[in-house]
C-alpha positions in Angstrom: -6.7 -0.7 -2.7 -8.0 -3.4 -0.4 -6.5 -4.9 2.6 -6.2 -8.6 1.9 -6.4 -11.3 4.6 -4.3 -11.0 7.7 -1.4 -13.2 8.6 -1.3 -14.1 12.2 -5.0 -14.4 13.1 -7.7 -16.8 12.0 -9.1 -16.3 8.6 -12.5 -15.6 10.0 -11.2 -12.4 11.6 -10.2 -10.8 8.3 -10.6 -7.2 9.5 -7.5 -5.3 10.3 -6.2 -2.6 12.5 -6.4 0.5 10.4 -4.0 3.3 10.6 -0.4 4.2 10.5 2.2 3.8 13.2 2.0 7.3 14.6 -1.8 7.4 14.7 -3.4 7.2 18.0 -6.2 4.9 17.1 -7.9 1.9 18.7 -7.0 -1.6 17.6 -10.2 -2.5 15.9 -10.5 -6.3 16.4 -8.8 -6.8 19.7 -9.8 -3.7 21.6 -6.5 -2.6 23.1 -7.3 1.0 22.7 -3.9 2.2 21.4 -3.5 -0.5 18.8 -1.2 1.1 16.2 0.7 3.2 18.6 1.6 0.3 20.8 5.0 -1.0 19.7 5.3 1.4 16.8 8.7 2.1 15.4 9.3 5.4 13.7 12.2 6.9 11.7 10.5 10.2 11.2 13.5 12.0 12.8 15.5 11.2 9.7 13.0 13.1 7.6 13.2 16.1 10.0 17.0 16.2 9.7 17.0 15.8 6.0 18.5 12.4 6.1 17.0 9.1 5.0 16.6 5.8 6.7 20.2 4.8 7.4 19.4 1.1 7.3 20.0 -0.4 3.8 16.8 -0.8 1.8 18.5 -3.0 -0.8 18.2 -6.0 1.4 21.8 -7.1 0.6 22.5 -10.4 2.2 19.0 -10.6 3.7 17.5 -14.0 3.1 13.8 -13.9 2.1 11.7 -17.0 2.8 8.1 -17.7 3.3 5.2 -20.1 2.8 1.8 -20.2 1.0 -1.6 -21.3 2.2 -1.1 -24.7 0.4 1.8 -25.5 2.7 4.6 -24.8 0.2 7.9 -23.4 1.5 9.9 -20.8 -0.5 13.5 -20.9 0.4 14.6 -17.7 -1.4 13.3 -14.6 -3.1 14.4 -16.0 -6.4 12.2 -19.0 -5.9 9.2 -16.9 -5.1 9.7 -14.7 -8.1 10.1 -17.7 -10.4 6.8 -19.1 -9.1 5.1 -15.8 -9.5 6.2 -15.3 -13.0 5.3 -18.9 -14.1 1.8 -18.3 -12.7 1.5 -14.7 -13.7 -1.5 -15.0 -16.0 -3.5 -17.0 -13.5 -2.4 -14.6 -10.7 -4.0 -11.6 -12.4 -7.0 -13.4 -13.8 -8.0 -14.6 -10.3 -7.5 -11.2 -8.8 -9.5 -9.5 -11.6 -12.4 -11.8 -11.0 -12.2 -11.3 -7.2 -12.2 -7.5 -7.4 -15.5 -7.4 -9.3 -17.2 -7.6 -5.9 -14.2 -7.2 -3.6 -15.1 -8.0 0.0 -18.8 -7.3 -0.5 -20.5 -5.7 2.4 -23.2 -3.0 2.7 -21.1 0.0 1.5 -18.5 0.7 -1.1 -15.9 1.3 1.6 -16.6 -2.1 3.1 -16.2 -3.7 -0.3 -12.7 -2.1 -0.5 -11.4 -3.0 3.0 -13.6 -5.7 4.5 -15.3 -3.7 7.2 -17.2 -0.5 7.9 -14.3 1.3 9.7 -12.9 3.1 6.7 -13.6 6.5 8.3 -11.1 5.7 11.1 -8.5 4.6 8.6 -9.0 7.9 6.8 -8.5 9.9 9.9 -5.3 8.1 10.6 -4.1 8.5 7.1 -4.8 12.3 7.3 -2.8 12.5 10.5 0.1 10.7 8.8 -0.1 13.0 5.8 -0.1 16.1 8.0 3.0 14.8 9.9 4.7 14.3 6.6 3.9 17.8 5.3 5.1 19.2 8.6 8.4 17.2 8.5 9.0 18.2 4.8 7.9 21.9 4.4 9.4 21.9 0.9 6.7 19.4 -0.1 3.8 21.4 -1.5 0.3 19.7 -1.5 -0.7 20.5 -5.0 -1.3 17.3 -7.0 -1.5 13.7 -5.8 -1.9 10.3 -7.4 -4.1 7.6 -5.7 -2.6 4.4 -7.2 -4.8 1.4 -6.9 -7.6 3.8 -5.9 -10.5 1.4 -5.9 -13.7 3.4 -5.3 -11.7 6.4 -4.2 -11.8 6.0 -0.4 -8.3 7.4 0.2 -8.9 10.2 -2.3 -12.1 11.3 -0.5 -11.0 10.8 3.1 -7.4 11.9 2.9 -6.0 13.4 -0.3 -8.7 15.8 -1.4 -8.6 17.3 2.1 -5.1 18.6 1.5 -4.4 18.5 -2.2 -5.8 20.7 -4.9 -6.2 17.8 -7.4 -6.0 14.0 -7.4 -5.5 11.5 -10.2 -7.1 8.2 -9.4 -5.6 5.1 -11.1 -7.7 1.9 -10.8 -7.5 -1.4 -12.7 -11.1 -2.5 -12.3 -13.4 -0.6 -14.8 -16.4 -1.0 -12.5 -14.8 0.6 -9.5 -13.2 3.3 -11.6 -16.6 4.3 -12.9 -18.2 4.0 -9.5 -15.6 6.3 -7.9 -17.1 9.3 -9.7 -20.4 8.7 -8.0 -18.7 7.8 -4.7 -16.8 11.1 -4.7 -19.7 13.2 -5.7 -19.8 15.9 -8.4 -17.8 18.6 -6.5 -15.0 16.3 -5.5 -14.9 14.5 -8.8 -14.5 17.8 -10.6 -11.1 18.1 -8.9 -10.0 14.6 -10.0 -8.9 12.8 -13.2 -9.4 9.1 -13.7 -7.4 6.4 -15.4 -8.5 2.8 -15.7 -5.2 0.9 -15.9 -3.2 -1.8 -14.1 -0.2 -0.4 -12.2 2.2 -2.9 -13.7 1.4 -1.7 -17.3 0.6 2.0 -16.9 0.2 4.3 -19.8 2.8 7.1 -20.0 2.2 9.5 -17.1 3.3 13.1 -17.0 6.8 13.5 -15.6 7.4 15.9 -12.7 3.7 16.5 -12.3 3.0 15.0 -8.8 3.8 15.9 -5.3 2.7 12.7 -3.5 1.9 9.2 -4.9 -0.2 7.3 -2.4 -0.2 3.5 -2.6 -2.2 1.7 0.1 -3.0 -2.0 0.4 -2.2 -2.4 -3.3 1.3 -3.8 -3.8 0.2 -7.0 -2.1 -1.9 -7.9 -5.2 1.1 -7.5 -7.5 4.0 -10.0 -8.2 7.3 -8.8 -6.9 8.7 -7.9 -10.3 5.5 -6.0 -11.2 5.6 -4.2 -7.9 9.0 -2.9 -8.8 7.8 -1.9 -12.3 4.9 0.0 -10.8 7.0 1.8 -8.2 9.5 2.9 -10.9 6.7 4.2 -13.2 5.0 6.1 -10.4 8.2 7.5 -9.0 8.8 9.0 -12.5 5.8 11.3 -12.0 7.3 13.0 -8.9 8.3 16.7 -8.8 11.4 17.7 -7.0 10.8 17.0 -3.3 7.9 14.7 -4.2 7.5 11.4 -2.4 5.6 8.0 -2.5 3.6 6.9 0.6 3.2 3.2 0.9 1.1 1.3 3.4 1.0 -2.5 3.4 0.2 -5.3 5.7 3.0 -7.2 7.5 3.2 -10.6 9.3 2.4 -10.3 13.0 1.1 -12.1 16.0 1.4 -15.9 15.7 2.9 -15.6 12.3 6.7 -15.6 11.8 7.5 -12.0 11.3 10.6 -12.8 9.2 8.6 -14.8 6.5 6.3 -13.6 3.8 2.9 -15.3 3.5 1.4 -16.0 0.0 -2.4 -16.6 -0.3 -3.6 -18.4 -3.4 -6.9 -19.0 -5.1 -7.1 -22.3 -3.2 -7.5 -20.4 0.0 -10.5 -18.9 1.6 -10.5 -15.6 -0.3 -9.9 -17.2 -3.7 -7.2 -14.8 -5.0 -3.5 -14.1 -4.8 -2.3 -11.8 -2.0 1.2 -11.6 -0.5 1.9 -10.2 3.0 5.5 -9.1 2.9 8.0 -8.4 5.7 9.8 -5.2 6.2 13.0 -6.7 4.8 11.0 -7.9 1.8 9.6 -4.5 1.1 13.1 -3.0 1.4 14.4 -5.3 -1.2 11.7 -4.2 -3.6 12.3 -0.6 -2.9 16.0 -1.1 -3.5 15.3 -2.8 -6.8 13.2 0.2 -7.7 16.0 2.6 -6.6 13.9 4.3 -4.0 15.2 5.7 -0.7 13.3 5.3 2.6 12.8 8.7 4.2 10.3 7.5 6.9 9.2 4.2 8.2 6.6 3.3 10.8 5.7 -0.2 11.9 2.2 -0.5 13.3 0.7 -3.6 14.8 -0.4 -5.0 11.5 1.1 -2.7 8.9 4.3 -1.1 7.6 4.1 2.5 6.3 6.9 4.1 4.3 7.7 7.5 2.7 10.0 7.0 -0.3 11.8 9.2 -2.7 13.9 8.4 -5.8 17.5 7.8 -4.9 19.8 10.8 -5.5 22.1 10.3 -8.5 25.5 9.8 -7.1 
């Protein structure tokens, strides 16, 4: 998946700090040296102790509000979802056209994320995965799904370095085909490929997957479709399996308690929503997912989720 535009810095500075909260990596655009680590919040101790994130992830009583790049204010989550549903066809058509070329650039990785620093993001992702595997020894790295895989950047730089096999799911047929070349013959031989949109996935094998990795992807889905995709992907997990989510969050000059919706009238010409932590927790609750770990980086929120235990 791609990153989308940032909320909190001028549109001309569209590149982001890559990496997860626990990663010791530089802040790419602003040069602070310890960008993601600075101010990071972690709940990894809950995973070590076997417990989940004790804060509610259902968002009960949490008002969700936000704005779009046309100056419209959304006073509630219900209002946002109503607008999303009424514009659903246009939403996905605009995004389909935009992803034919993505961000452009001189490399496939740059087309996915908007800069040439994908290698650093991969290193940070690998450190996050290793910390997850260390915290949950019952989680065996056998098979992973890269959901919203794009050209296969996360598969190549993270997942295939720890998992035996990976299933890449990508909506754009061009990028799905290109991923086999990008990965190379040996890596591609360990992968399977499905061209499908996450909100209308074909039937996937139940209890077949140890980790589903979803990075910079939910931001391109409507809220209802994000829940549908999360539920479908959670259904593939084996016992002890988890979903890893990494998405942008509002930061800096932006109000951190409000989502920001970009529309085709904006600079990028597509739909993209930057959600708050509370907003993500509402969606996870709707999908009946429990938060095991959460890390807030400077520009991103990262989560490890599992299906809620049947009470």
